[in-house]
N, CA, C and O atoms as a Tripos MOL2 file, in Angstrom:
@<TRIPOS>MOLECULE
protein
  320   319    80     0     0
PROTEIN
NO_CHARGES

@<TRIPOS>ATOM
      1 N         112.1310  110.9830  111.9180 N.3       1 MET1
      2 CA        111.1580  110.9730  112.9920 C.3       1 MET1
      3 C         110.0100  110.0030  112.7190 C.2       1 MET1
      4 O         109.3600  109.5540  113.6630 O.2       1 MET1
      5 N         109.7490  109.6730  111.4850 N.am      2 ASN2
      6 CA        108.6140  108.8440  111.1330 C.3       2 ASN2
      7 C         108.9490  107.3640  111.1760 C.2       2 ASN2
      8 O         108.2010  106.5390  110.6510 O.2       2 ASN2
      9 N         110.0420  107.0350  111.7840 N.am      3 GLU3
     10 CA        110.5120  105.6600  111.8430 C.3       3 GLU3
     11 C         109.7400  104.9050  112.9200 C.2       3 GLU3
     12 O         109.7230  105.3220  114.0780 O.2       3 GLU3
     13 N         109.0990  103.7900  112.5420 N.am      4 ALA4
     14 CA        108.3060  103.0060  113.4880 C.3       4 ALA4
     15 C         109.1790  101.9260  114.1120 C.2       4 ALA4
     16 O         109.3180  100.8300  113.5690 O.2       4 ALA4
     17 N         109.7650  102.2520  115.2600 N.am      5 ARG5
     18 CA        110.5970  101.2940  115.9840 C.3       5 ARG5
     19 C         109.8230  100.7590  117.1660 C.2       5 ARG5
     20 O         109.0340  101.4770  117.7810 O.2       5 ARG5
     21 N         110.0490   99.5010  117.4830 N.am      6 LYS6
     22 CA        109.4340   98.9090  118.6650 C.3       6 LYS6
     23 C         110.1310   99.4530  119.9020 C.2       6 LYS6
     24 O         111.3420   99.6750  119.8990 O.2       6 LYS6
     25 N         109.3650   99.6650  120.9470 N.am      7 SER7
     26 CA        109.9310  100.1800  122.1840 C.3       7 SER7
     27 C         110.5770   99.0670  122.9770 C.2       7 SER7
     28 O         110.0470   97.9590  123.0690 O.2       7 SER7
     29 N         111.7250   99.3730  123.5480 N.am      8 SER8
     30 CA        112.3390   98.4440  124.4800 C.3       8 SER8
     31 C         112.0840   98.9130  125.9010 C.2       8 SER8
     32 O         112.6310   98.3580  126.8540 O.2       8 SER8
     33 N         111.2650   99.9190  126.0380 N.am      9 ASP9
     34 CA        110.9470  100.5060  127.3340 C.3       9 ASP9
     35 C         109.9050   99.6490  128.0480 C.2       9 ASP9
     36 O         108.7810   99.5220  127.5620 O.2       9 ASP9
     37 N         110.2560   99.0590  129.1940 N.am     10 PRO10
     38 CA        109.2820   98.2230  129.9050 C.3      10 PRO10
     39 C         108.0970   99.0170  130.4470 C.2      10 PRO10
     40 O         107.0770   98.4320  130.8120 O.2      10 PRO10
     41 N         108.2190  100.3320  130.5020 N.am     11 ALA11
     42 CA        107.1210  101.1630  131.0040 C.3      11 ALA11
     43 C         106.0860  101.4470  129.9160 C.2      11 ALA11
     44 O         105.0220  101.9950  130.2060 O.2      11 ALA11
     45 N         106.3790  101.0880  128.6910 N.am     12 LYS12
     46 CA        105.4430  101.3260  127.5940 C.3      12 LYS12
     47 C         104.2250  100.4210  127.7860 C.2      12 LYS12
     48 O         104.3850   99.2260  128.0360 O.2      12 LYS12
     49 N         103.0170  100.9660  127.6750 N.am     13 PRO13
     50 CA        101.8140  100.1630  127.9020 C.3      13 PRO13
     51 C         101.7570   98.9330  127.0040 C.2      13 PRO13
     52 O         102.1770   98.9730  125.8480 O.2      13 PRO13
     53 N         101.2350   97.8490  127.5490 N.am     14 ALA14
     54 CA        101.0920   96.6080  126.7860 C.3      14 ALA14
     55 C         100.2030   96.8620  125.5820 C.2      14 ALA14
     56 O          99.2130   97.5880  125.6760 O.2      14 ALA14
     57 N         100.5470   96.2750  124.4700 N.am     15 GLY15
     58 CA         99.7510   96.4090  123.2570 C.3      15 GLY15
     59 C         100.1080   97.5940  122.3980 C.2      15 GLY15
     60 O          99.5960   97.7110  121.2850 O.2      15 GLY15
     61 N         100.9580   98.4710  122.8640 N.am     16 MET16
     62 CA        101.3640   99.6180  122.0590 C.3      16 MET16
     63 C         102.3220   99.1310  120.9900 C.2      16 MET16
     64 O         103.4230   98.6700  121.2900 O.2      16 MET16
     65 N         101.8980   99.2360  119.7450 N.am     17 SER17
     66 CA        102.7220   98.7200  118.6680 C.3      17 SER17
     67 C         103.3970   99.8150  117.8560 C.2      17 SER17
     68 O         104.1710   99.5220  116.9450 O.2      17 SER17
     69 N         103.1220  101.0400  118.1670 N.am     18 GLY18
     70 CA        103.6300  102.1460  117.3740 C.3      18 GLY18
     71 C         105.0440  102.5360  117.7280 C.2      18 GLY18
     72 O         105.7100  101.8670  118.5180 O.2      18 GLY18
     73 N         105.4940  103.6200  117.1380 N.am     19 PRO19
     74 CA        106.8540  104.0870  117.3760 C.3      19 PRO19
     75 C         107.0260  104.6120  118.7980 C.2      19 PRO19
     76 O         106.0550  104.8310  119.5230 O.2      19 PRO19
     77 N         108.2740  104.8050  119.1720 N.am     20 ASP20
     78 CA        108.5700  105.3050  120.5140 C.3      20 ASP20
     79 C         108.1670  106.7650  120.6760 C.2      20 ASP20
     80 O         107.9070  107.2120  121.7930 O.2      20 ASP20
     81 N         108.1120  107.5150  119.5760 N.am     21 VAL21
     82 CA        107.8480  108.9490  119.6630 C.3      21 VAL21
     83 C         106.6770  109.3110  118.7580 C.2      21 VAL21
     84 O         106.6850  109.0310  117.5590 O.2      21 VAL21
     85 N         105.6830  109.9320  119.3510 N.am     22 LEU22
     86 CA        104.5690  110.4920  118.6060 C.3      22 LEU22
     87 C         104.7310  112.0000  118.6860 C.2      22 LEU22
     88 O         104.7330  112.5780  119.7730 O.2      22 LEU22
     89 N         104.8640  112.6220  117.5470 N.am     23 GLU23
     90 CA        105.0260  114.0800  117.5130 C.3      23 GLU23
     91 C         103.7350  114.7020  117.0190 C.2      23 GLU23
     92 O         103.2140  114.3220  115.9700 O.2      23 GLU23
     93 N         103.2230  115.6590  117.7770 N.am     24 ILE24
     94 CA        102.0190  116.3960  117.3970 C.3      24 ILE24
     95 C         102.3900  117.8700  117.3230 C.2      24 ILE24
     96 O         102.8570  118.4590  118.2980 O.2      24 ILE24
     97 N         102.1750  118.4540  116.1480 N.am     25 ARG25
     98 CA        102.4710  119.8720  115.9630 C.3      25 ARG25
     99 C         101.2010  120.5940  115.5440 C.2      25 ARG25
    100 O         100.3850  120.0470  114.8030 O.2      25 ARG25
    101 N         101.0390  121.7940  116.0060 N.am     26 ILE26
    102 CA         99.9080  122.6240  115.6040 C.3      26 ILE26
    103 C         100.4690  123.7920  114.8160 C.2      26 ILE26
    104 O         101.2610  124.5850  115.3260 O.2      26 ILE26
    105 N         100.0420  123.8830  113.5570 N.am     27 GLY27
    106 CA        100.5360  124.9310  112.6760 C.3      27 GLY27
    107 C          99.9310  126.2810  113.0150 C.2      27 GLY27
    108 O          98.9450  126.3580  113.7480 O.2      27 GLY27
    109 N         100.5180  127.3470  112.4820 N.am     28 PRO28
    110 CA        100.0080  128.7000  112.7460 C.3      28 PRO28
    111 C          98.5590  128.8770  112.2940 C.2      28 PRO28
    112 O          97.8290  129.7200  112.8160 O.2      28 PRO28
    113 N          98.1580  128.0640  111.3110 N.am     29 ASP29
    114 CA         96.7780  128.1510  110.8160 C.3      29 ASP29
    115 C          95.8290  127.2700  111.6210 C.2      29 ASP29
    116 O          94.6380  127.2090  111.3160 O.2      29 ASP29
    117 N          96.3440  126.5820  112.6530 N.am     30 GLY30
    118 CA         95.5060  125.7460  113.5040 C.3      30 GLY30
    119 C          95.4360  124.2890  113.0880 C.2      30 GLY30
    120 O          94.8550  123.4650  113.7950 O.2      30 GLY30
    121 N          96.0290  123.9640  111.9370 N.am     31 ARG31
    122 CA         96.0260  122.5620  111.5120 C.3      31 ARG31
    123 C          96.9420  121.7380  112.3950 C.2      31 ARG31
    124 O          97.9600  122.2220  112.8900 O.2      31 ARG31
    125 N          96.5600  120.4770  112.5840 N.am     32 VAL32
    126 CA         97.3210  119.5720  113.4420 C.3      32 VAL32
    127 C          98.0760  118.5990  112.5590 C.2      32 VAL32
    128 O          97.5170  118.0380  111.6170 O.2      32 VAL32
    129 N          99.3710  118.3990  112.8730 N.am     33 TYR33
    130 CA        100.2340  117.5110  112.1040 C.3      33 TYR33
    131 C         100.7770  116.4290  113.0330 C.2      33 TYR33
    132 O         101.1620  116.7070  114.1680 O.2      33 TYR33
    133 N         100.8040  115.1980  112.5390 N.am     34 PHE34
    134 CA        101.2870  114.0630  113.3240 C.3      34 PHE34
    135 C         102.4760  113.4210  112.6280 C.2      34 PHE34
    136 O         102.5020  113.2990  111.4030 O.2      34 PHE34
    137 N         103.4460  113.0190  113.4110 N.am     35 THR35
    138 CA        104.5810  112.2450  112.9230 C.3      35 THR35
    139 C         104.7080  111.0260  113.8220 C.2      35 THR35
    140 O         104.6890  111.1490  115.0460 O.2      35 THR35
    141 N         104.8380  109.8510  113.2190 N.am     36 GLY36
    142 CA        104.9750  108.6270  114.0030 C.3      36 GLY36
    143 C         103.6650  108.2230  114.6580 C.2      36 GLY36
    144 O         103.6630  107.7590  115.7980 O.2      36 GLY36
    145 N         102.5570  108.3900  113.9600 N.am     37 LEU37
    146 CA        101.2320  108.1180  114.5230 C.3      37 LEU37
    147 C         100.9810  106.6100  114.6140 C.2      37 LEU37
    148 O         100.8370  105.9440  113.5900 O.2      37 LEU37
    149 N         100.9270  106.0700  115.8420 N.am     38 PRO38
    150 CA        100.6310  104.6450  115.9910 C.3      38 PRO38
    151 C          99.1250  104.3990  115.8630 C.2      38 PRO38
    152 O          98.3290  105.3080  116.0990 O.2      38 PRO38
    153 N          98.7340  103.1950  115.4980 N.am     39 PRO39
    154 CA         97.3010  102.8860  115.3300 C.3      39 PRO39
    155 C          96.4700  103.1890  116.5770 C.2      39 PRO39
    156 O          95.2890  103.5230  116.4710 O.2      39 PRO39
    157 N          97.0750  103.0740  117.7430 N.am     40 GLU40
    158 CA         96.3410  103.3060  118.9800 C.3      40 GLU40
    159 C          95.8330  104.7480  119.1110 C.2      40 GLU40
    160 O          94.9140  105.0060  119.8880 O.2      40 GLU40
    161 N          96.4100  105.6730  118.3740 N.am     41 PHE41
    162 CA         96.0130  107.0810  118.4550 C.3      41 PHE41
    163 C          95.2800  107.5600  117.2060 C.2      41 PHE41
    164 O          95.0160  108.7530  117.0530 O.2      41 PHE41
    165 N          94.9560  106.6400  116.3250 N.am     42 LEU42
    166 CA         94.3170  107.0020  115.0630 C.3      42 LEU42
    167 C          92.9610  107.6770  115.2690 C.2      42 LEU42
    168 O          92.6550  108.6700  114.6090 O.2      42 LEU42
    169 N          92.1620  107.1500  116.1690 N.am     43 GLU43
    170 CA         90.8380  107.7450  116.3910 C.3      43 GLU43
    171 C          90.9340  109.1710  116.9260 C.2      43 GLU43
    172 O          90.1380  110.0320  116.5500 O.2      43 GLU43
    173 N          91.8870  109.4160  117.7850 N.am     44 ILE44
    174 CA         92.0890  110.7670  118.3200 C.3      44 ILE44
    175 C          92.4850  111.7110  117.1870 C.2      44 ILE44
    176 O          91.9510  112.8140  117.0680 O.2      44 ILE44
    177 N          93.4250  111.2660  116.3590 N.am     45 ALA45
    178 CA         93.8780  112.0920  115.2310 C.3      45 ALA45
    179 C          92.7330  112.3830  114.2720 C.2      45 ALA45
    180 O          92.6040  113.5040  113.7800 O.2      45 ALA45
    181 N          91.8980  111.3790  114.0040 N.am     46 ALA46
    182 CA         90.7690  111.5680  113.0860 C.3      46 ALA46
    183 C          89.7570  112.5670  113.6510 C.2      46 ALA46
    184 O          89.1390  113.3190  112.8980 O.2      46 ALA46
    185 N          89.5910  112.5760  114.9630 N.am     47 GLU47
    186 CA         88.6870  113.5570  115.5810 C.3      47 GLU47
    187 C          89.2550  114.9720  115.4750 C.2      47 GLU47
    188 O          88.5110  115.9330  115.2810 O.2      47 GLU47
    189 N          90.5740  115.0920  115.6030 N.am     48 LEU48
    190 CA         91.2090  116.4080  115.5150 C.3      48 LEU48
    191 C          91.2670  116.9250  114.0810 C.2      48 LEU48
    192 O          91.2830  118.1340  113.8510 O.2      48 LEU48
    193 N          91.2990  116.0030  113.1190 N.am     49 CYS49
    194 CA         91.4440  116.3680  111.7050 C.3      49 CYS49
    195 C          90.3820  115.6540  110.8690 C.2      49 CYS49
    196 O          90.7260  114.7960  110.0560 O.2      49 CYS49
    197 N          89.1100  115.9820  111.0450 N.am     50 PRO50
    198 CA         88.0480  115.2380  110.3650 C.3      50 PRO50
    199 C          88.0600  115.3500  108.8430 C.2      50 PRO50
    200 O          87.4650  114.5110  108.1680 O.2      50 PRO50
    201 N          88.7130  116.3500  108.2930 N.am     51 ASP51
    202 CA         88.7360  116.5330  106.8400 C.3      51 ASP51
    203 C          89.9910  115.9670  106.1820 C.2      51 ASP51
    204 O          90.1880  116.1500  104.9810 O.2      51 ASP51
    205 N          90.8380  115.2860  106.9430 N.am     52 ASP52
    206 CA         92.0790  114.7430  106.3950 C.3      52 ASP52
    207 C          91.7820  113.4440  105.6540 C.2      52 ASP52
    208 O          91.3490  112.4720  106.2740 O.2      52 ASP52
    209 N          92.0070  113.4050  104.3280 N.am     53 PRO53
    210 CA         91.6630  112.2070  103.5520 C.3      53 PRO53
    211 C          92.5030  110.9850  103.9150 C.2      53 PRO53
    212 O          91.9970  109.8630  103.8680 O.2      53 PRO53
    213 N          93.7580  111.1710  104.2730 N.am     54 GLU54
    214 CA         94.6090  110.0370  104.6390 C.3      54 GLU54
    215 C          94.1380  109.4060  105.9490 C.2      54 GLU54
    216 O          94.0900  108.1820  106.0710 O.2      54 GLU54
    217 N          93.7930  110.2390  106.9200 N.am     55 LEU55
    218 CA         93.2620  109.7130  108.1790 C.3      55 LEU55
    219 C          91.9180  109.0350  107.9550 C.2      55 LEU55
    220 O          91.6310  108.0180  108.5860 O.2      55 LEU55
    221 N          91.0990  109.5710  107.0800 N.am     56 ALA56
    222 CA         89.8070  108.9510  106.7740 C.3      56 ALA56
    223 C          90.0100  107.5560  106.1840 C.2      56 ALA56
    224 O          89.2840  106.6250  106.5300 O.2      56 ALA56
    225 N          90.9920  107.4100  105.2960 N.am     57 LYS57
    226 CA         91.2900  106.0870  104.7180 C.3      57 LYS57
    227 C          91.7400  105.1190  105.8030 C.2      57 LYS57
    228 O          91.2860  103.9770  105.8550 O.2      57 LYS57
    229 N          92.6300  105.5800  106.6640 N.am     58 ARG58
    230 CA         93.1350  104.7160  107.7370 C.3      58 ARG58
    231 C          92.0190  104.3360  108.7070 C.2      58 ARG58
    232 O          91.9870  103.2040  109.1910 O.2      58 ARG58
    233 N          91.1030  105.2620  108.9980 N.am     59 MET59
    234 CA         89.9790  104.9480  109.8820 C.3      59 MET59
    235 C          89.0590  103.9070  109.2520 C.2      59 MET59
    236 O          88.5550  103.0270  109.9490 O.2      59 MET59
    237 N          88.8380  103.9960  107.9570 N.am     60 GLU60
    238 CA         87.9870  103.0160  107.2710 C.3      60 GLU60
    239 C          88.6140  101.6290  107.3500 C.2      60 GLU60
    240 O          87.9120  100.6430  107.5760 O.2      60 GLU60
    241 N          89.9190  101.5480  107.1690 N.am     61 ILE61
    242 CA         90.6240  100.2700  107.2890 C.3      61 ILE61
    243 C          90.4870   99.7320  108.7100 C.2      61 ILE61
    244 O          90.2420   98.5420  108.9060 O.2      61 ILE61
    245 N          90.6440  100.6040  109.6940 N.am     62 LEU62
    246 CA         90.5180  100.2010  111.0930 C.3      62 LEU62
    247 C          89.1090   99.6790  111.3890 C.2      62 LEU62
    248 O          88.9530   98.6570  112.0570 O.2      62 LEU62
    249 N          88.0960  100.3710  110.8970 N.am     63 LYS63
    250 CA         86.7080   99.9520  111.1220 C.3      63 LYS63
    251 C          86.4340   98.5910  110.4860 C.2      63 LYS63
    252 O          85.7770   97.7410  111.0860 O.2      63 LYS63
    253 N          86.9410   98.3890  109.2650 N.am     64 LYS64
    254 CA         86.7590   97.0910  108.5910 C.3      64 LYS64
    255 C          87.4370   95.9760  109.3730 C.2      64 LYS64
    256 O          86.8780   94.8900  109.5250 O.2      64 LYS64
    257 N          88.6330   96.2410  109.8660 N.am     65 ALA65
    258 CA         89.3580   95.2310  110.6450 C.3      65 ALA65
    259 C          88.6030   94.9020  111.9250 C.2      65 ALA65
    260 O          88.5350   93.7390  112.3210 O.2      65 ALA65
    261 N          88.0440   95.8980  112.5650 N.am     66 ARG66
    262 CA         87.2770   95.6680  113.8010 C.3      66 ARG66
    263 C          86.0270   94.8430  113.5200 C.2      66 ARG66
    264 O          85.6930   93.9380  114.2840 O.2      66 ARG66
    265 N          85.3260   95.1580  112.4110 N.am     67 ARG67
    266 CA         84.1230   94.3790  112.0680 C.3      67 ARG67
    267 C          84.4910   92.9280  111.7960 C.2      67 ARG67
    268 O          83.7850   92.0150  112.2230 O.2      67 ARG67
    269 N          85.5950   92.7110  111.0850 N.am     68 LEU68
    270 CA         86.0380   91.3570  110.7750 C.3      68 LEU68
    271 C          86.3720   90.5990  112.0590 C.2      68 LEU68
    272 O          85.9550   89.4550  112.2380 O.2      68 LEU68
    273 N          87.1320   91.2480  112.9550 N.am     69 ARG69
    274 CA         87.4800   90.6070  114.2330 C.3      69 ARG69
    275 C          86.2280   90.2920  115.0450 C.2      69 ARG69
    276 O          86.1480   89.2440  115.6870 O.2      69 ARG69
    277 N          85.2600   91.1900  115.0170 N.am     70 SER70
    278 CA         84.0270   90.9880  115.7620 C.3      70 SER70
    279 C          83.2630   89.7850  115.2110 C.2      70 SER70
    280 O          82.7520   88.9700  115.9790 O.2      70 SER70
    281 N          83.1840   89.6710  113.8920 N.am     71 ARG71
    282 CA         82.5040   88.5120  113.2790 C.3      71 ARG71
    283 C          83.2130   87.2150  113.6240 C.2      71 ARG71
    284 O          82.5740   86.2130  113.9440 O.2      71 ARG71
    285 N          84.5400   87.2380  113.5570 N.am     72 GLU72
    286 CA         85.3110   86.0300  113.8870 C.3      72 GLU72
    287 C          85.1000   85.6570  115.3520 C.2      72 GLU72
    288 O          84.9570   84.4790  115.6800 O.2      72 GLU72
    289 N          85.0810   86.6410  116.2170 N.am     73 SER73
    290 CA         84.8710   86.3890  117.6380 C.3      73 SER73
    291 C          83.4800   85.8020  117.8800 C.2      73 SER73
    292 O          83.3140   84.8790  118.6770 O.2      73 SER73
    293 N          82.4790   86.3540  117.1770 N.am     74 ASP74
    294 CA         81.1130   85.8450  117.3080 C.3      74 ASP74
    295 C          81.0280   84.3850  116.8650 C.2      74 ASP74
    296 O          80.3490   83.5810  117.5050 O.2      74 ASP74
    297 N          81.7130   84.0390  115.7760 N.am     75 LYS75
    298 CA         81.7170   82.6540  115.2880 C.3      75 LYS75
    299 C          82.3460   81.7250  116.3210 C.2      75 LYS75
    300 O          81.8400   80.6310  116.5750 O.2      75 LYS75
    301 N          83.4540   82.1700  116.9140 N.am     76 GLU76
    302 CA         84.1270   81.3450  117.9310 C.3      76 GLU76
    303 C          83.2370   81.1370  119.1390 C.2      76 GLU76
    304 O          83.2140   80.0470  119.7110 O.2      76 GLU76
    305 N          82.5080   82.1620  119.5330 N.am     77 LYS77
    306 CA         81.6060   82.0570  120.6890 C.3      77 LYS77
    307 C          80.4690   81.0740  120.4230 C.2      77 LYS77
    308 O          80.0010   80.3850  121.3290 O.2      77 LYS77
    309 N          80.0320   81.0230  119.1560 N.am     78 ARG78
    310 CA         78.9450   80.1140  118.7940 C.3      78 ARG78
    311 C          79.4620   78.7040  118.5150 C.2      78 ARG78
    312 O          78.6860   77.7740  118.2930 O.2      78 ARG78
    313 N          80.7860   78.5680  118.5310 N.am     79 GLY79
    314 CA         81.3670   77.2450  118.3040 C.3      79 GLY79
    315 C          81.5170   76.8870  116.8460 C.2      79 GLY79
    316 O          81.5580   75.7090  116.4930 O.2      79 GLY79
    317 N          81.5990   77.8890  115.9980 N.am     80 GLY80
    318 CA         81.6840   77.5350  114.5920 C.3      80 GLY80
    319 C          82.6790   78.3360  113.9100 C.2      80 GLY80
    320 O          82.8870   78.1710  112.7080 O.2      80 GLY80
@<TRIPOS>BOND
     1     1     2 1
     2     2     3 1
     3     3     4 2
     4     3     5 am
     5     5     6 1
     6     6     7 1
     7     7     8 2
     8     7     9 am
     9     9    10 1
    10    10    11 1
    11    11    12 2
    12    11    13 am
    13    13    14 1
    14    14    15 1
    15    15    16 2
    16    15    17 am
    17    17    18 1
    18    18    19 1
    19    19    20 2
    20    19    21 am
    21    21    22 1
    22    22    23 1
    23    23    24 2
    24    23    25 am
    25    25    26 1
    26    26    27 1
    27    27    28 2
    28    27    29 am
    29    29    30 1
    30    30    31 1
    31    31    32 2
    32    31    33 am
    33    33    34 1
    34    34    35 1
    35    35    36 2
    36    35    37 am
    37    37    38 1
    38    38    39 1
    39    39    40 2
    40    39    41 am
    41    41    42 1
    42    42    43 1
    43    43    44 2
    44    43    45 am
    45    45    46 1
    46    46    47 1
    47    47    48 2
    48    47    49 am
    49    49    50 1
    50    50    51 1
    51    51    52 2
    52    51    53 am
    53    53    54 1
    54    54    55 1
    55    55    56 2
    56    55    57 am
    57    57    58 1
    58    58    59 1
    59    59    60 2
    60    59    61 am
    61    61    62 1
    62    62    63 1
    63    63    64 2
    64    63    65 am
    65    65    66 1
    66    66    67 1
    67    67    68 2
    68    67    69 am
    69    69    70 1
    70    70    71 1
    71    71    72 2
    72    71    73 am
    73    73    74 1
    74    74    75 1
    75    75    76 2
    76    75    77 am
    77    77    78 1
    78    78    79 1
    79    79    80 2
    80    79    81 am
    81    81    82 1
    82    82    83 1
    83    83    84 2
    84    83    85 am
    85    85    86 1
    86    86    87 1
    87    87    88 2
    88    87    89 am
    89    89    90 1
    90    90    91 1
    91    91    92 2
    92    91    93 am
    93    93    94 1
    94    94    95 1
    95    95    96 2
    96    95    97 am
    97    97    98 1
    98    98    99 1
    99    99   100 2
   100    99   101 am
   101   101   102 1
   102   102   103 1
   103   103   104 2
   104   103   105 am
   105   105   106 1
   106   106   107 1
   107   107   108 2
   108   107   109 am
   109   109   110 1
   110   110   111 1
   111   111   112 2
   112   111   113 am
   113   113   114 1
   114   114   115 1
   115   115   116 2
   116   115   117 am
   117   117   118 1
   118   118   119 1
   119   119   120 2
   120   119   121 am
   121   121   122 1
   122   122   123 1
   123   123   124 2
   124   123   125 am
   125   125   126 1
   126   126   127 1
   127   127   128 2
   128   127   129 am
   129   129   130 1
   130   130   131 1
   131   131   132 2
   132   131   133 am
   133   133   134 1
   134   134   135 1
   135   135   136 2
   136   135   137 am
   137   137   138 1
   138   138   139 1
   139   139   140 2
   140   139   141 am
   141   141   142 1
   142   142   143 1
   143   143   144 2
   144   143   145 am
   145   145   146 1
   146   146   147 1
   147   147   148 2
   148   147   149 am
   149   149   150 1
   150   150   151 1
   151   151   152 2
   152   151   153 am
   153   153   154 1
   154   154   155 1
   155   155   156 2
   156   155   157 am
   157   157   158 1
   158   158   159 1
   159   159   160 2
   160   159   161 am
   161   161   162 1
   162   162   163 1
   163   163   164 2
   164   163   165 am
   165   165   166 1
   166   166   167 1
   167   167   168 2
   168   167   169 am
   169   169   170 1
   170   170   171 1
   171   171   172 2
   172   171   173 am
   173   173   174 1
   174   174   175 1
   175   175   176 2
   176   175   177 am
   177   177   178 1
   178   178   179 1
   179   179   180 2
   180   179   181 am
   181   181   182 1
   182   182   183 1
   183   183   184 2
   184   183   185 am
   185   185   186 1
   186   186   187 1
   187   187   188 2
   188   187   189 am
   189   189   190 1
   190   190   191 1
   191   191   192 2
   192   191   193 am
   193   193   194 1
   194   194   195 1
   195   195   196 2
   196   195   197 am
   197   197   198 1
   198   198   199 1
   199   199   200 2
   200   199   201 am
   201   201   202 1
   202   202   203 1
   203   203   204 2
   204   203   205 am
   205   205   206 1
   206   206   207 1
   207   207   208 2
   208   207   209 am
   209   209   210 1
   210   210   211 1
   211   211   212 2
   212   211   213 am
   213   213   214 1
   214   214   215 1
   215   215   216 2
   216   215   217 am
   217   217   218 1
   218   218   219 1
   219   219   220 2
   220   219   221 am
   221   221   222 1
   222   222   223 1
   223   223   224 2
   224   223   225 am
   225   225   226 1
   226   226   227 1
   227   227   228 2
   228   227   229 am
   229   229   230 1
   230   230   231 1
   231   231   232 2
   232   231   233 am
   233   233   234 1
   234   234   235 1
   235   235   236 2
   236   235   237 am
   237   237   238 1
   238   238   239 1
   239   239   240 2
   240   239   241 am
   241   241   242 1
   242   242   243 1
   243   243   244 2
   244   243   245 am
   245   245   246 1
   246   246   247 1
   247   247   248 2
   248   247   249 am
   249   249   250 1
   250   250   251 1
   251   251   252 2
   252   251   253 am
   253   253   254 1
   254   254   255 1
   255   255   256 2
   256   255   257 am
   257   257   258 1
   258   258   259 1
   259   259   260 2
   260   259   261 am
   261   261   262 1
   262   262   263 1
   263   263   264 2
   264   263   265 am
   265   265   266 1
   266   266   267 1
   267   267   268 2
   268   267   269 am
   269   269   270 1
   270   270   271 1
   271   271   272 2
   272   271   273 am
   273   273   274 1
   274   274   275 1
   275   275   276 2
   276   275   277 am
   277   277   278 1
   278   278   279 1
   279   279   280 2
   280   279   281 am
   281   281   282 1
   282   282   283 1
   283   283   284 2
   284   283   285 am
   285   285   286 1
   286   286   287 1
   287   287   288 2
   288   287   289 am
   289   289   290 1
   290   290   291 1
   291   291   292 2
   292   291   293 am
   293   293   294 1
   294   294   295 1
   295   295   296 2
   296   295   297 am
   297   297   298 1
   298   298   299 1
   299   299   300 2
   300   299   301 am
   301   301   302 1
   302   302   303 1
   303   303   304 2
   304   303   305 am
   305   305   306 1
   306   306   307 1
   307   307   308 2
   308   307   309 am
   309   309   310 1
   310   310   311 1
   311   311   312 2
   312   311   313 am
   313   313   314 1
   314   314   315 1
   315   315   316 2
   316   315   317 am
   317   317   318 1
   318   318   319 1
   319   319   320 2
@<TRIPOS>SUBSTRUCTURE
     1 MET1         2 RESIDUE 1 A MET
     2 ASN2         6 RESIDUE 1 A ASN
     3 GLU3        10 RESIDUE 1 A GLU
     4 ALA4        14 RESIDUE 1 A ALA
     5 ARG5        18 RESIDUE 1 A ARG
     6 LYS6        22 RESIDUE 1 A LYS
     7 SER7        26 RESIDUE 1 A SER
     8 SER8        30 RESIDUE 1 A SER
     9 ASP9        34 RESIDUE 1 A ASP
    10 PRO10       38 RESIDUE 1 A PRO
    11 ALA11       42 RESIDUE 1 A ALA
    12 LYS12       46 RESIDUE 1 A LYS
    13 PRO13       50 RESIDUE 1 A PRO
    14 ALA14       54 RESIDUE 1 A ALA
    15 GLY15       58 RESIDUE 1 A GLY
    16 MET16       62 RESIDUE 1 A MET
    17 SER17       66 RESIDUE 1 A SER
    18 GLY18       70 RESIDUE 1 A GLY
    19 PRO19       74 RESIDUE 1 A PRO
    20 ASP20       78 RESIDUE 1 A ASP
    21 VAL21       82 RESIDUE 1 A VAL
    22 LEU22       86 RESIDUE 1 A LEU
    23 GLU23       90 RESIDUE 1 A GLU
    24 ILE24       94 RESIDUE 1 A ILE
    25 ARG25       98 RESIDUE 1 A ARG
    26 ILE26      102 RESIDUE 1 A ILE
    27 GLY27      106 RESIDUE 1 A GLY
    28 PRO28      110 RESIDUE 1 A PRO
    29 ASP29      114 RESIDUE 1 A ASP
    30 GLY30      118 RESIDUE 1 A GLY
    31 ARG31      122 RESIDUE 1 A ARG
    32 VAL32      126 RESIDUE 1 A VAL
    33 TYR33      130 RESIDUE 1 A TYR
    34 PHE34      134 RESIDUE 1 A PHE
    35 THR35      138 RESIDUE 1 A THR
    36 GLY36      142 RESIDUE 1 A GLY
    37 LEU37      146 RESIDUE 1 A LEU
    38 PRO38      150 RESIDUE 1 A PRO
    39 PRO39      154 RESIDUE 1 A PRO
    40 GLU40      158 RESIDUE 1 A GLU
    41 PHE41      162 RESIDUE 1 A PHE
    42 LEU42      166 RESIDUE 1 A LEU
    43 GLU43      170 RESIDUE 1 A GLU
    44 ILE44      174 RESIDUE 1 A ILE
    45 ALA45      178 RESIDUE 1 A ALA
    46 ALA46      182 RESIDUE 1 A ALA
    47 GLU47      186 RESIDUE 1 A GLU
    48 LEU48      190 RESIDUE 1 A LEU
    49 CYS49      194 RESIDUE 1 A CYS
    50 PRO50      198 RESIDUE 1 A PRO
    51 ASP51      202 RESIDUE 1 A ASP
    52 ASP52      206 RESIDUE 1 A ASP
    53 PRO53      210 RESIDUE 1 A PRO
    54 GLU54      214 RESIDUE 1 A GLU
    55 LEU55      218 RESIDUE 1 A LEU
    56 ALA56      222 RESIDUE 1 A ALA
    57 LYS57      226 RESIDUE 1 A LYS
    58 ARG58      230 RESIDUE 1 A ARG
    59 MET59      234 RESIDUE 1 A MET
    60 GLU60      238 RESIDUE 1 A GLU
    61 ILE61      242 RESIDUE 1 A ILE
    62 LEU62      246 RESIDUE 1 A LEU
    63 LYS63      250 RESIDUE 1 A LYS
    64 LYS64      254 RESIDUE 1 A LYS
    65 ALA65      258 RESIDUE 1 A ALA
    66 ARG66      262 RESIDUE 1 A ARG
    67 ARG67      266 RESIDUE 1 A ARG
    68 LEU68      270 RESIDUE 1 A LEU
    69 ARG69      274 RESIDUE 1 A ARG
    70 SER70      278 RESIDUE 1 A SER
    71 ARG71      282 RESIDUE 1 A ARG
    72 GLU72      286 RESIDUE 1 A GLU
    73 SER73      290 RESIDUE 1 A SER
    74 ASP74      294 RESIDUE 1 A ASP
    75 LYS75      298 RESIDUE 1 A LYS
    76 GLU76      302 RESIDUE 1 A GLU
    77 LYS77      306 RESIDUE 1 A LYS
    78 ARG78      310 RESIDUE 1 A ARG
    79 GLY79      314 RESIDUE 1 A GLY
    80 GLY80      318 RESIDUE 1 A GLY
């Protein structure tokens, strides 16, 4: 289930790079489990599981990538 395959479905939203199936399970203790979590849903997962160390690591990577892209975009806008 954790296999990240590209969708051949033309109805899949543009930019979705994750697997075809995202599985969300809620355990009897209320914990939320994800299988096949694409980057597009990372922020939602982190909000549902704020104490999950793996999601926290992935969110930090995402934030760093966004800051880098923002700086690069700013440089391009300034012509440099």
